[in-house]
PyMOL Python script that loads the backbone (N, CA, C, O; Angstrom):
from pymol import cmd

cmd.read_pdbstr("""\
ATOM      1  N   MET A   1      -4.581 -12.101 -10.244  1.00  0.00           N
ATOM      2  CA  MET A   1      -3.546 -11.602  -9.358  1.00  0.00           C
ATOM      3  C   MET A   1      -2.218 -11.580 -10.098  1.00  0.00           C
ATOM      4  O   MET A   1      -1.920 -12.460 -10.905  1.00  0.00           O
ATOM      5  N   THR A   2      -1.452 -10.583  -9.813  1.00  0.00           N
ATOM      6  CA  THR A   2      -0.197 -10.376 -10.520  1.00  0.00           C
ATOM      7  C   THR A   2       0.982 -10.589  -9.602  1.00  0.00           C
ATOM      8  O   THR A   2       0.982 -10.138  -8.457  1.00  0.00           O
ATOM      9  N   ARG A   3       1.978 -11.273 -10.107  1.00  0.00           N
ATOM     10  CA  ARG A   3       3.244 -11.419  -9.383  1.00  0.00           C
ATOM     11  C   ARG A   3       4.048 -10.159  -9.654  1.00  0.00           C
ATOM     12  O   ARG A   3       4.274  -9.810 -10.813  1.00  0.00           O
ATOM     13  N   MET A   4       4.482  -9.470  -8.603  1.00  0.00           N
ATOM     14  CA  MET A   4       5.172  -8.198  -8.772  1.00  0.00           C
ATOM     15  C   MET A   4       6.584  -8.423  -9.285  1.00  0.00           C
ATOM     16  O   MET A   4       7.335  -9.219  -8.722  1.00  0.00           O
ATOM     17  N   ALA A   5       6.941  -7.733 -10.342  1.00  0.00           N
ATOM     18  CA  ALA A   5       8.276  -7.837 -10.931  1.00  0.00           C
ATOM     19  C   ALA A   5       9.275  -7.020 -10.125  1.00  0.00           C
ATOM     20  O   ALA A   5       8.918  -6.026  -9.493  1.00  0.00           O
ATOM     21  N   GLU A   6      10.527  -7.452 -10.156  1.00  0.00           N
ATOM     22  CA  GLU A   6      11.600  -6.704  -9.505  1.00  0.00           C
ATOM     23  C   GLU A   6      11.816  -5.405 -10.273  1.00  0.00           C
ATOM     24  O   GLU A   6      12.044  -5.428 -11.482  1.00  0.00           O
ATOM     25  N   SER A   7      11.745  -4.285  -9.583  1.00  0.00           N
ATOM     26  CA  SER A   7      11.966  -3.005 -10.245  1.00  0.00           C
ATOM     27  C   SER A   7      12.241  -1.938  -9.202  1.00  0.00           C
ATOM     28  O   SER A   7      12.253  -2.214  -8.003  1.00  0.00           O
ATOM     29  N   GLN A   8      12.459  -0.727  -9.664  1.00  0.00           N
ATOM     30  CA  GLN A   8      12.746   0.402  -8.796  1.00  0.00           C
ATOM     31  C   GLN A   8      11.477   1.204  -8.520  1.00  0.00           C
ATOM     32  O   GLN A   8      11.570   2.360  -8.108  1.00  0.00           O
ATOM     33  N   SER A   9      10.317   0.637  -8.730  1.00  0.00           N
ATOM     34  CA  SER A   9       9.082   1.389  -8.557  1.00  0.00           C
ATOM     35  C   SER A   9       8.785   1.633  -7.077  1.00  0.00           C
ATOM     36  O   SER A   9       9.368   1.009  -6.190  1.00  0.00           O
ATOM     37  N   ILE A  10       7.872   2.549  -6.849  1.00  0.00           N
ATOM     38  CA  ILE A  10       7.482   2.907  -5.491  1.00  0.00           C
ATOM     39  C   ILE A  10       6.476   1.890  -4.955  1.00  0.00           C
ATOM     40  O   ILE A  10       5.639   1.377  -5.698  1.00  0.00           O
ATOM     41  N   THR A  11       6.567   1.609  -3.668  1.00  0.00           N
ATOM     42  CA  THR A  11       5.603   0.718  -3.026  1.00  0.00           C
ATOM     43  C   THR A  11       4.783   1.511  -2.021  1.00  0.00           C
ATOM     44  O   THR A  11       5.093   2.664  -1.722  1.00  0.00           O
ATOM     45  N   LEU A  12       3.753   0.893  -1.511  1.00  0.00           N
ATOM     46  CA  LEU A  12       2.924   1.521  -0.495  1.00  0.00           C
ATOM     47  C   LEU A  12       3.757   1.928   0.719  1.00  0.00           C
ATOM     48  O   LEU A  12       3.446   2.921   1.377  1.00  0.00           O
ATOM     49  N   ALA A  13       4.801   1.178   1.019  1.00  0.00           N
ATOM     50  CA  ALA A  13       5.673   1.484   2.160  1.00  0.00           C
ATOM     51  C   ALA A  13       6.489   2.756   1.945  1.00  0.00           C
ATOM     52  O   ALA A  13       7.001   3.324   2.910  1.00  0.00           O
ATOM     53  N   ASP A  14       6.621   3.214   0.701  1.00  0.00           N
ATOM     54  CA  ASP A  14       7.425   4.401   0.388  1.00  0.00           C
ATOM     55  C   ASP A  14       6.648   5.713   0.486  1.00  0.00           C
ATOM     56  O   ASP A  14       7.247   6.788   0.446  1.00  0.00           O
ATOM     57  N   LEU A  15       5.328   5.638   0.613  1.00  0.00           N
ATOM     58  CA  LEU A  15       4.530   6.859   0.685  1.00  0.00           C
ATOM     59  C   LEU A  15       4.791   7.610   1.982  1.00  0.00           C
ATOM     60  O   LEU A  15       5.192   7.023   2.988  1.00  0.00           O
ATOM     61  N   ARG A  16       4.558   8.910   1.943  1.00  0.00           N
ATOM     62  CA  ARG A  16       4.662   9.783   3.112  1.00  0.00           C
ATOM     63  C   ARG A  16       3.249  10.239   3.486  1.00  0.00           C
ATOM     64  O   ARG A  16       2.345  10.183   2.652  1.00  0.00           O
ATOM     65  N   PRO A  17       3.049  10.688   4.725  1.00  0.00           N
ATOM     66  CA  PRO A  17       1.705  11.117   5.143  1.00  0.00           C
ATOM     67  C   PRO A  17       1.069  12.102   4.162  1.00  0.00           C
ATOM     68  O   PRO A  17       1.685  13.087   3.755  1.00  0.00           O
ATOM     69  N   GLY A  18      -0.183  11.807   3.794  1.00  0.00           N
ATOM     70  CA  GLY A  18      -0.934  12.639   2.864  1.00  0.00           C
ATOM     71  C   GLY A  18      -0.795  12.233   1.418  1.00  0.00           C
ATOM     72  O   GLY A  18      -1.647  12.582   0.601  1.00  0.00           O
ATOM     73  N   GLN A  19       0.260  11.501   1.072  1.00  0.00           N
ATOM     74  CA  GLN A  19       0.439  11.077  -0.321  1.00  0.00           C
ATOM     75  C   GLN A  19      -0.527   9.944  -0.656  1.00  0.00           C
ATOM     76  O   GLN A  19      -0.988   9.212   0.219  1.00  0.00           O
ATOM     77  N   ALA A  20      -0.814   9.825  -1.942  1.00  0.00           N
ATOM     78  CA  ALA A  20      -1.709   8.781  -2.426  1.00  0.00           C
ATOM     79  C   ALA A  20      -1.123   8.165  -3.682  1.00  0.00           C
ATOM     80  O   ALA A  20      -0.237   8.741  -4.314  1.00  0.00           O
ATOM     81  N   GLY A  21      -1.621   6.996  -4.038  1.00  0.00           N
ATOM     82  CA  GLY A  21      -1.196   6.329  -5.259  1.00  0.00           C
ATOM     83  C   GLY A  21      -2.172   5.236  -5.629  1.00  0.00           C
ATOM     84  O   GLY A  21      -2.953   4.775  -4.796  1.00  0.00           O
ATOM     85  N   SER A  22      -2.125   4.827  -6.873  1.00  0.00           N
ATOM     86  CA  SER A  22      -2.976   3.756  -7.371  1.00  0.00           C
ATOM     87  C   SER A  22      -2.171   2.461  -7.403  1.00  0.00           C
ATOM     88  O   SER A  22      -1.049   2.436  -7.910  1.00  0.00           O
ATOM     89  N   ILE A  23      -2.739   1.390  -6.864  1.00  0.00           N
ATOM     90  CA  ILE A  23      -2.038   0.107  -6.844  1.00  0.00           C
ATOM     91  C   ILE A  23      -1.923  -0.415  -8.269  1.00  0.00           C
ATOM     92  O   ILE A  23      -2.916  -0.549  -8.983  1.00  0.00           O
ATOM     93  N   GLU A  24      -0.692  -0.704  -8.665  1.00  0.00           N
ATOM     94  CA  GLU A  24      -0.391  -1.169 -10.019  1.00  0.00           C
ATOM     95  C   GLU A  24      -0.192  -2.683 -10.060  1.00  0.00           C
ATOM     96  O   GLU A  24      -0.577  -3.332 -11.033  1.00  0.00           O
ATOM     97  N   ALA A  25       0.405  -3.246  -9.012  1.00  0.00           N
ATOM     98  CA  ALA A  25       0.674  -4.683  -8.972  1.00  0.00           C
ATOM     99  C   ALA A  25       0.770  -5.136  -7.522  1.00  0.00           C
ATOM    100  O   ALA A  25       1.102  -4.356  -6.629  1.00  0.00           O
ATOM    101  N   VAL A  26       0.473  -6.414  -7.310  1.00  0.00           N
ATOM    102  CA  VAL A  26       0.495  -6.993  -5.969  1.00  0.00           C
ATOM    103  C   VAL A  26       1.338  -8.255  -5.990  1.00  0.00           C
ATOM    104  O   VAL A  26       1.161  -9.116  -6.851  1.00  0.00           O
ATOM    105  N   ASP A  27       2.262  -8.362  -5.032  1.00  0.00           N
ATOM    106  CA  ASP A  27       3.037  -9.591  -4.854  1.00  0.00           C
ATOM    107  C   ASP A  27       2.228 -10.483  -3.930  1.00  0.00           C
ATOM    108  O   ASP A  27       2.237 -10.290  -2.714  1.00  0.00           O
ATOM    109  N   THR A  28       1.537 -11.446  -4.489  1.00  0.00           N
ATOM    110  CA  THR A  28       0.626 -12.283  -3.718  1.00  0.00           C
ATOM    111  C   THR A  28       1.323 -13.336  -2.872  1.00  0.00           C
ATOM    112  O   THR A  28       0.654 -14.077  -2.151  1.00  0.00           O
ATOM    113  N   ASP A  29       2.650 -13.424  -2.939  1.00  0.00           N
ATOM    114  CA  ASP A  29       3.374 -14.405  -2.137  1.00  0.00           C
ATOM    115  C   ASP A  29       3.651 -13.915  -0.723  1.00  0.00           C
ATOM    116  O   ASP A  29       4.049 -14.708   0.131  1.00  0.00           O
ATOM    117  N   GLY A  30       3.452 -12.639  -0.457  1.00  0.00           N
ATOM    118  CA  GLY A  30       3.755 -12.081   0.858  1.00  0.00           C
ATOM    119  C   GLY A  30       2.775 -12.569   1.920  1.00  0.00           C
ATOM    120  O   GLY A  30       1.642 -12.931   1.604  1.00  0.00           O
ATOM    121  N   PRO A  31       3.213 -12.580   3.191  1.00  0.00           N
ATOM    122  CA  PRO A  31       2.341 -13.036   4.270  1.00  0.00           C
ATOM    123  C   PRO A  31       1.180 -12.070   4.501  1.00  0.00           C
ATOM    124  O   PRO A  31       1.392 -10.862   4.608  1.00  0.00           O
ATOM    125  N   GLY A  32      -0.020 -12.584   4.575  1.00  0.00           N
ATOM    126  CA  GLY A  32      -1.196 -11.769   4.848  1.00  0.00           C
ATOM    127  C   GLY A  32      -1.711 -10.957   3.682  1.00  0.00           C
ATOM    128  O   GLY A  32      -2.668 -10.200   3.839  1.00  0.00           O
ATOM    129  N   VAL A  33      -1.104 -11.093   2.515  1.00  0.00           N
ATOM    130  CA  VAL A  33      -1.491 -10.259   1.369  1.00  0.00           C
ATOM    131  C   VAL A  33      -2.914 -10.567   0.904  1.00  0.00           C
ATOM    132  O   VAL A  33      -3.656  -9.644   0.568  1.00  0.00           O
ATOM    133  N   LEU A  34      -3.306 -11.816   0.877  1.00  0.00           N
ATOM    134  CA  LEU A  34      -4.658 -12.154   0.422  1.00  0.00           C
ATOM    135  C   LEU A  34      -5.714 -11.549   1.344  1.00  0.00           C
ATOM    136  O   LEU A  34      -6.771 -11.126   0.876  1.00  0.00           O
ATOM    137  N   ARG A  35      -5.441 -11.502   2.650  1.00  0.00           N
ATOM    138  CA  ARG A  35      -6.369 -10.873   3.595  1.00  0.00           C
ATOM    139  C   ARG A  35      -6.487  -9.381   3.294  1.00  0.00           C
ATOM    140  O   ARG A  35      -7.586  -8.827   3.298  1.00  0.00           O
ATOM    141  N   LEU A  36      -5.346  -8.731   3.032  1.00  0.00           N
ATOM    142  CA  LEU A  36      -5.361  -7.300   2.714  1.00  0.00           C
ATOM    143  C   LEU A  36      -6.081  -7.036   1.394  1.00  0.00           C
ATOM    144  O   LEU A  36      -6.758  -6.018   1.247  1.00  0.00           O
ATOM    145  N   MET A  37      -5.937  -7.944   0.441  1.00  0.00           N
ATOM    146  CA  MET A  37      -6.651  -7.797  -0.829  1.00  0.00           C
ATOM    147  C   MET A  37      -8.161  -7.894  -0.598  1.00  0.00           C
ATOM    148  O   MET A  37      -8.932  -7.177  -1.237  1.00  0.00           O
ATOM    149  N   ALA A  38      -8.584  -8.771   0.304  1.00  0.00           N
ATOM    150  CA  ALA A  38     -10.008  -8.895   0.620  1.00  0.00           C
ATOM    151  C   ALA A  38     -10.556  -7.616   1.252  1.00  0.00           C
ATOM    152  O   ALA A  38     -11.757  -7.353   1.189  1.00  0.00           O
ATOM    153  N   LEU A  39      -9.671  -6.824   1.862  1.00  0.00           N
ATOM    154  CA  LEU A  39     -10.064  -5.554   2.472  1.00  0.00           C
ATOM    155  C   LEU A  39     -10.053  -4.394   1.472  1.00  0.00           C
ATOM    156  O   LEU A  39     -10.398  -3.268   1.829  1.00  0.00           O
ATOM    157  N   GLY A  40      -9.659  -4.662   0.220  1.00  0.00           N
ATOM    158  CA  GLY A  40      -9.715  -3.631  -0.814  1.00  0.00           C
ATOM    159  C   GLY A  40      -8.396  -3.223  -1.427  1.00  0.00           C
ATOM    160  O   GLY A  40      -8.380  -2.399  -2.342  1.00  0.00           O
ATOM    161  N   LEU A  41      -7.283  -3.771  -0.955  1.00  0.00           N
ATOM    162  CA  LEU A  41      -5.976  -3.430  -1.535  1.00  0.00           C
ATOM    163  C   LEU A  41      -5.751  -4.286  -2.780  1.00  0.00           C
ATOM    164  O   LEU A  41      -5.055  -5.300  -2.737  1.00  0.00           O
ATOM    165  N   VAL A  42      -6.349  -3.860  -3.876  1.00  0.00           N
ATOM    166  CA  VAL A  42      -6.292  -4.601  -5.137  1.00  0.00           C
ATOM    167  C   VAL A  42      -5.805  -3.670  -6.243  1.00  0.00           C
ATOM    168  O   VAL A  42      -5.791  -2.450  -6.080  1.00  0.00           O
ATOM    169  N   GLU A  43      -5.407  -4.256  -7.369  1.00  0.00           N
ATOM    170  CA  GLU A  43      -4.950  -3.461  -8.509  1.00  0.00           C
ATOM    171  C   GLU A  43      -6.018  -2.445  -8.901  1.00  0.00           C
ATOM    172  O   GLU A  43      -7.198  -2.779  -9.014  1.00  0.00           O
ATOM    173  N   GLY A  44      -5.592  -1.210  -9.106  1.00  0.00           N
ATOM    174  CA  GLY A  44      -6.494  -0.135  -9.492  1.00  0.00           C
ATOM    175  C   GLY A  44      -7.039   0.681  -8.329  1.00  0.00           C
ATOM    176  O   GLY A  44      -7.579   1.767  -8.540  1.00  0.00           O
ATOM    177  N   ALA A  45      -6.906   0.181  -7.110  1.00  0.00           N
ATOM    178  CA  ALA A  45      -7.424   0.907  -5.942  1.00  0.00           C
ATOM    179  C   ALA A  45      -6.551   2.124  -5.640  1.00  0.00           C
ATOM    180  O   ALA A  45      -5.324   2.048  -5.703  1.00  0.00           O
ATOM    181  N   LEU A  46      -7.188   3.233  -5.314  1.00  0.00           N
ATOM    182  CA  LEU A  46      -6.477   4.439  -4.899  1.00  0.00           C
ATOM    183  C   LEU A  46      -6.324   4.384  -3.385  1.00  0.00           C
ATOM    184  O   LEU A  46      -7.315   4.292  -2.660  1.00  0.00           O
ATOM    185  N   VAL A  47      -5.090   4.439  -2.908  1.00  0.00           N
ATOM    186  CA  VAL A  47      -4.809   4.383  -1.474  1.00  0.00           C
ATOM    187  C   VAL A  47      -4.138   5.682  -1.042  1.00  0.00           C
ATOM    188  O   VAL A  47      -3.365   6.273  -1.796  1.00  0.00           O
ATOM    189  N   ARG A  48      -4.440   6.119   0.178  1.00  0.00           N
ATOM    190  CA  ARG A  48      -3.831   7.327   0.738  1.00  0.00           C
ATOM    191  C   ARG A  48      -3.176   6.956   2.056  1.00  0.00           C
ATOM    192  O   ARG A  48      -3.786   6.314   2.911  1.00  0.00           O
ATOM    193  N   PHE A  49      -1.922   7.371   2.209  1.00  0.00           N
ATOM    194  CA  PHE A  49      -1.174   7.135   3.443  1.00  0.00           C
ATOM    195  C   PHE A  49      -1.635   8.162   4.469  1.00  0.00           C
ATOM    196  O   PHE A  49      -1.526   9.365   4.233  1.00  0.00           O
ATOM    197  N   LYS A  50      -2.148   7.699   5.601  1.00  0.00           N
ATOM    198  CA  LYS A  50      -2.631   8.616   6.637  1.00  0.00           C
ATOM    199  C   LYS A  50      -1.517   8.957   7.618  1.00  0.00           C
ATOM    200  O   LYS A  50      -1.171  10.128   7.780  1.00  0.00           O
ATOM    201  N   HIS A  51      -0.955   7.948   8.271  1.00  0.00           N
ATOM    202  CA  HIS A  51       0.162   8.176   9.190  1.00  0.00           C
ATOM    203  C   HIS A  51       0.753   6.844   9.642  1.00  0.00           C
ATOM    204  O   HIS A  51       0.193   5.774   9.404  1.00  0.00           O
ATOM    205  N   ALA A  52       1.900   6.951  10.299  1.00  0.00           N
ATOM    206  CA  ALA A  52       2.568   5.777  10.862  1.00  0.00           C
ATOM    207  C   ALA A  52       2.614   5.937  12.376  1.00  0.00           C
ATOM    208  O   ALA A  52       2.648   7.053  12.892  1.00  0.00           O
ATOM    209  N   ALA A  53       2.616   4.822  13.071  1.00  0.00           N
ATOM    210  CA  ALA A  53       2.731   4.845  14.526  1.00  0.00           C
ATOM    211  C   ALA A  53       4.135   5.291  14.927  1.00  0.00           C
ATOM    212  O   ALA A  53       5.041   5.346  14.094  1.00  0.00           O
ATOM    213  N   ILE A  54       4.301   5.601  16.181  1.00  0.00           N
ATOM    214  CA  ILE A  54       5.621   5.960  16.698  1.00  0.00           C
ATOM    215  C   ILE A  54       6.575   4.814  16.385  1.00  0.00           C
ATOM    216  O   ILE A  54       6.249   3.652  16.628  1.00  0.00           O
ATOM    217  N   GLY A  55       7.731   5.127  15.857  1.00  0.00           N
ATOM    218  CA  GLY A  55       8.678   4.099  15.445  1.00  0.00           C
ATOM    219  C   GLY A  55       8.502   3.686  13.991  1.00  0.00           C
ATOM    220  O   GLY A  55       9.312   2.928  13.459  1.00  0.00           O
ATOM    221  N   GLY A  56       7.439   4.184  13.337  1.00  0.00           N
ATOM    222  CA  GLY A  56       7.258   3.929  11.917  1.00  0.00           C
ATOM    223  C   GLY A  56       6.462   2.697  11.537  1.00  0.00           C
ATOM    224  O   GLY A  56       6.307   2.418  10.349  1.00  0.00           O
ATOM    225  N   ASP A  57       5.956   1.956  12.499  1.00  0.00           N
ATOM    226  CA  ASP A  57       5.222   0.728  12.191  1.00  0.00           C
ATOM    227  C   ASP A  57       4.179   0.497  13.274  1.00  0.00           C
ATOM    228  O   ASP A  57       4.527   0.633  14.447  1.00  0.00           O
ATOM    229  N   PRO A  58       2.943   0.161  12.979  1.00  0.00           N
ATOM    230  CA  PRO A  58       2.341  -0.054  11.670  1.00  0.00           C
ATOM    231  C   PRO A  58       1.965   1.263  10.981  1.00  0.00           C
ATOM    232  O   PRO A  58       2.079   2.348  11.551  1.00  0.00           O
ATOM    233  N   LEU A  59       1.514   1.117   9.732  1.00  0.00           N
ATOM    234  CA  LEU A  59       1.076   2.239   8.911  1.00  0.00           C
ATOM    235  C   LEU A  59      -0.444   2.251   8.885  1.00  0.00           C
ATOM    236  O   LEU A  59      -1.080   1.202   8.985  1.00  0.00           O
ATOM    237  N   GLU A  60      -1.026   3.432   8.750  1.00  0.00           N
ATOM    238  CA  GLU A  60      -2.467   3.519   8.552  1.00  0.00           C
ATOM    239  C   GLU A  60      -2.714   4.157   7.197  1.00  0.00           C
ATOM    240  O   GLU A  60      -2.179   5.222   6.888  1.00  0.00           O
ATOM    241  N   ILE A  61      -3.533   3.488   6.395  1.00  0.00           N
ATOM    242  CA  ILE A  61      -3.874   3.978   5.065  1.00  0.00           C
ATOM    243  C   ILE A  61      -5.387   4.022   4.934  1.00  0.00           C
ATOM    244  O   ILE A  61      -6.108   3.428   5.736  1.00  0.00           O
ATOM    245  N   SER A  62      -5.859   4.725   3.924  1.00  0.00           N
ATOM    246  CA  SER A  62      -7.286   4.662   3.619  1.00  0.00           C
ATOM    247  C   SER A  62      -7.444   4.144   2.196  1.00  0.00           C
ATOM    248  O   SER A  62      -6.678   4.487   1.296  1.00  0.00           O
ATOM    249  N   VAL A  63      -8.453   3.314   2.024  1.00  0.00           N
ATOM    250  CA  VAL A  63      -8.790   2.752   0.719  1.00  0.00           C
ATOM    251  C   VAL A  63     -10.308   2.576   0.676  1.00  0.00           C
ATOM    252  O   VAL A  63     -10.893   1.995   1.590  1.00  0.00           O
ATOM    253  N   TYR A  64     -10.937   3.069  -0.369  1.00  0.00           N
ATOM    254  CA  TYR A  64     -12.394   2.996  -0.514  1.00  0.00           C
ATOM    255  C   TYR A  64     -13.120   3.498   0.729  1.00  0.00           C
ATOM    256  O   TYR A  64     -14.158   2.948   1.096  1.00  0.00           O
ATOM    257  N   GLY A  65     -12.588   4.543   1.391  1.00  0.00           N
ATOM    258  CA  GLY A  65     -13.240   5.145   2.543  1.00  0.00           C
ATOM    259  C   GLY A  65     -12.996   4.452   3.869  1.00  0.00           C
ATOM    260  O   GLY A  65     -13.459   4.931   4.905  1.00  0.00           O
ATOM    261  N   ALA A  66     -12.289   3.349   3.865  1.00  0.00           N
ATOM    262  CA  ALA A  66     -11.995   2.615   5.100  1.00  0.00           C
ATOM    263  C   ALA A  66     -10.545   2.833   5.505  1.00  0.00           C
ATOM    264  O   ALA A  66      -9.676   3.006   4.650  1.00  0.00           O
ATOM    265  N   SER A  67     -10.285   2.826   6.801  1.00  0.00           N
ATOM    266  CA  SER A  67      -8.916   2.912   7.311  1.00  0.00           C
ATOM    267  C   SER A  67      -8.417   1.511   7.619  1.00  0.00           C
ATOM    268  O   SER A  67      -9.114   0.713   8.245  1.00  0.00           O
ATOM    269  N   ILE A  68      -7.201   1.223   7.172  1.00  0.00           N
ATOM    270  CA  ILE A  68      -6.584  -0.093   7.367  1.00  0.00           C
ATOM    271  C   ILE A  68      -5.190   0.112   7.925  1.00  0.00           C
ATOM    272  O   ILE A  68      -4.449   0.980   7.463  1.00  0.00           O
ATOM    273  N   SER A  69      -4.835  -0.686   8.915  1.00  0.00           N
ATOM    274  CA  SER A  69      -3.470  -0.671   9.447  1.00  0.00           C
ATOM    275  C   SER A  69      -2.746  -1.917   8.971  1.00  0.00           C
ATOM    276  O   SER A  69      -3.308  -3.012   8.960  1.00  0.00           O
ATOM    277  N   LEU A  70      -1.495  -1.741   8.578  1.00  0.00           N
ATOM    278  CA  LEU A  70      -0.678  -2.866   8.142  1.00  0.00           C
ATOM    279  C   LEU A  70       0.780  -2.579   8.445  1.00  0.00           C
ATOM    280  O   LEU A  70       1.179  -1.430   8.631  1.00  0.00           O
ATOM    281  N   ARG A  71       1.557  -3.627   8.490  1.00  0.00           N
ATOM    282  CA  ARG A  71       2.991  -3.506   8.753  1.00  0.00           C
ATOM    283  C   ARG A  71       3.704  -3.002   7.504  1.00  0.00           C
ATOM    284  O   ARG A  71       3.257  -3.229   6.380  1.00  0.00           O
ATOM    285  N   ARG A  72       4.816  -2.316   7.722  1.00  0.00           N
ATOM    286  CA  ARG A  72       5.608  -1.781   6.610  1.00  0.00           C
ATOM    287  C   ARG A  72       6.067  -2.909   5.678  1.00  0.00           C
ATOM    288  O   ARG A  72       6.076  -2.731   4.460  1.00  0.00           O
ATOM    289  N   ASP A  73       6.449  -4.073   6.236  1.00  0.00           N
ATOM    290  CA  ASP A  73       6.888  -5.180   5.373  1.00  0.00           C
ATOM    291  C   ASP A  73       5.738  -5.697   4.519  1.00  0.00           C
ATOM    292  O   ASP A  73       5.970  -6.143   3.395  1.00  0.00           O
ATOM    293  N   GLN A  74       4.501  -5.650   5.019  1.00  0.00           N
ATOM    294  CA  GLN A  74       3.348  -6.034   4.205  1.00  0.00           C
ATOM    295  C   GLN A  74       3.100  -4.992   3.112  1.00  0.00           C
ATOM    296  O   GLN A  74       2.743  -5.346   1.988  1.00  0.00           O
ATOM    297  N   ALA A  75       3.286  -3.718   3.435  1.00  0.00           N
ATOM    298  CA  ALA A  75       3.053  -2.634   2.476  1.00  0.00           C
ATOM    299  C   ALA A  75       3.999  -2.724   1.282  1.00  0.00           C
ATOM    300  O   ALA A  75       3.678  -2.231   0.200  1.00  0.00           O
ATOM    301  N   ARG A  76       5.151  -3.342   1.465  1.00  0.00           N
ATOM    302  CA  ARG A  76       6.111  -3.487   0.359  1.00  0.00           C
ATOM    303  C   ARG A  76       5.612  -4.440  -0.728  1.00  0.00           C
ATOM    304  O   ARG A  76       6.198  -4.489  -1.810  1.00  0.00           O
ATOM    305  N   ASN A  77       4.555  -5.191  -0.469  1.00  0.00           N
ATOM    306  CA  ASN A  77       3.987  -6.112  -1.452  1.00  0.00           C
ATOM    307  C   ASN A  77       3.069  -5.423  -2.461  1.00  0.00           C
ATOM    308  O   ASN A  77       2.577  -6.065  -3.389  1.00  0.00           O
ATOM    309  N   PHE A  78       2.834  -4.116  -2.285  1.00  0.00           N
ATOM    310  CA  PHE A  78       1.912  -3.383  -3.142  1.00  0.00           C
ATOM    311  C   PHE A  78       2.662  -2.297  -3.897  1.00  0.00           C
ATOM    312  O   PHE A  78       3.069  -1.293  -3.313  1.00  0.00           O
ATOM    313  N   ARG A  79       2.844  -2.504  -5.208  1.00  0.00           N
ATOM    314  CA  ARG A  79       3.550  -1.537  -6.057  1.00  0.00           C
ATOM    315  C   ARG A  79       2.540  -0.520  -6.586  1.00  0.00           C
ATOM    316  O   ARG A  79       1.434  -0.874  -6.994  1.00  0.00           O
ATOM    317  N   LEU A  80       2.944   0.745  -6.570  1.00  0.00           N
ATOM    318  CA  LEU A  80       2.063   1.829  -6.993  1.00  0.00           C
ATOM    319  C   LEU A  80       2.496   2.406  -8.331  1.00  0.00           C
ATOM    320  O   LEU A  80       3.665   2.334  -8.709  1.00  0.00           O
ATOM    321  N   ALA A  81       1.536   2.978  -9.035  1.00  0.00           N
ATOM    322  CA  ALA A  81       1.805   3.634 -10.318  1.00  0.00           C
ATOM    323  C   ALA A  81       2.167   5.090 -10.067  1.00  0.00           C
ATOM    324  O   ALA A  81       1.620   5.983 -10.713  1.00  0.00           O
ATOM    325  N   GLY A  82       3.082   5.339  -9.135  1.00  0.00           N
ATOM    326  CA  GLY A  82       3.493   6.700  -8.798  1.00  0.00           C
ATOM    327  C   GLY A  82       2.751   7.212  -7.583  1.00  0.00           C
ATOM    328  O   GLY A  82       1.766   6.616  -7.147  1.00  0.00           O
ATOM    329  N   ALA A  83       3.226   8.313  -7.042  1.00  0.00           N
ATOM    330  CA  ALA A  83       2.612   8.911  -5.857  1.00  0.00           C
ATOM    331  C   ALA A  83       2.073  10.287  -6.190  1.00  0.00           C
ATOM    332  O   ALA A  83       2.712  11.064  -6.900  1.00  0.00           O
ATOM    333  N   LEU A  84       0.898  10.579  -5.675  1.00  0.00           N
ATOM    334  CA  LEU A  84       0.296  11.898  -5.822  1.00  0.00           C
ATOM    335  C   LEU A  84       0.679  12.726  -4.606  1.00  0.00           C
ATOM    336  O   LEU A  84       0.834  12.172  -3.518  1.00  0.00           O
ATOM    337  N   PRO A  85       0.834  14.033  -4.759  1.00  0.00           N
ATOM    338  CA  PRO A  85       1.235  14.878  -3.629  1.00  0.00           C
ATOM    339  C   PRO A  85       0.244  14.801  -2.479  1.00  0.00           C
ATOM    340  O   PRO A  85      -0.928  14.471  -2.663  1.00  0.00           O
ATOM    341  N   GLY A  86       0.741  15.114  -1.293  1.00  0.00           N
ATOM    342  CA  GLY A  86      -0.102  15.118  -0.099  1.00  0.00           C
ATOM    343  C   GLY A  86      -1.108  16.251  -0.131  1.00  0.00           C
ATOM    344  O   GLY A  86      -1.058  17.135  -0.986  1.00  0.00           O
ATOM    345  N   GLU A  87      -2.016  16.201   0.818  1.00  0.00           N
ATOM    346  CA  GLU A  87      -3.087  17.203   0.893  1.00  0.00           C
ATOM    347  C   GLU A  87      -2.565  18.534   1.346  1.00  0.00           C
ATOM    348  O   GLU A  87      -3.331  19.490   1.465  1.00  0.00           O
TER     349      GLU A  87
END
""", "prot")
cmd.dss("prot")
cmd.show_as("cartoon", "prot")
cmd.util.cbc("prot")
cmd.orient("prot")
């Protein structure tokens, strides 16, 4: 597990509907992060932002064919290696 360094990189919380990215680093100190990692949010995983609920929270993403909902503050614990354009 990697401690996420302070930087200007994009996080899972920064994606827009349809965009995707590969997880580059995980801040394992965040609340609930280990549970999310057990669900597949690990370094190297390709995640796609599906949509956000009314008000912007929670977010729904897909990873390894499964849909996962998480809070925007939890999504900030996952740094991506850039974002791919939406569908």
